[in-house]
C-alpha positions in Angstrom: 0.0 0.0 0.0 1.0 3.6 -0.5 1.6 5.7 2.7 2.5 9.4 3.1 4.4 10.9 5.9 5.4 14.5 6.7 7.9 14.0 9.5 11.5 13.8 8.3 12.7 11.5 11.2 9.8 9.1 10.6 10.5 9.0 6.8 14.1 8.2 7.4 13.1 5.4 9.9 10.7 3.9 7.3 13.4 4.0 4.6 16.0 2.4 6.9 13.6 -0.3 7.9 12.4 -1.5 4.6 9.9 0.9 3.2 10.4 1.8 -0.5 10.6 5.5 -1.1 8.5 6.4 -4.1 9.0 10.1 -4.0 8.4 13.4 -2.4 5.4 15.6 -3.2 3.7 18.7 -2.0 0.4 18.2 -0.2 -2.6 20.5 -0.9 -1.2 23.0 1.6 2.1 23.2 -0.2 3.9 21.3 2.5 6.2 18.4 1.7 5.4 14.7 2.3 7.3 11.5 1.5 5.5 8.8 -0.3 6.4 5.1 0.5 5.3 1.7 -0.6 4.9 -0.4 2.5 3.0 -3.4 3.9 2.5 -1.5 7.1 0.2 1.5 7.6 1.6 4.9 8.5 0.1 4.5 12.0 2.0 1.2 12.5 5.2 2.9 11.5 4.5 5.8 13.7 4.0 3.6 16.8 7.2 1.6 16.0 9.2 4.7 15.5 7.9 6.3 18.7 9.2 3.3 20.7 12.6 3.3 19.0 16.0 4.7 19.9 15.9 6.6 16.6 13.0 8.8 17.9 15.0 9.5 21.1 18.1 10.4 19.0 16.0 12.8 16.8 14.6 14.4 19.9 18.0 15.0 21.4 19.4 16.4 18.1 16.6 18.9 18.0 17.1 19.8 21.7 20.8 20.4 21.1 20.0 22.4 18.0 18.0 24.8 20.1 21.0 25.4 22.3 23.0 26.6 19.2 20.7 29.6 18.6 
């Protein structure tokens, strides 16, 4: 099935873990979204990602980035 995600960290996680990146498109509001082919739903990926060390890493990177301002 085709799924669409807007979060960069989640898109990277899906790509690393077997999702096939089909492309990047603009949604109807002009914001970008990644398009994947996957056997899992976007919701299933979101839950798996939220429980992963990758999500924690992304959170820490963004926290450190705020300190650089």
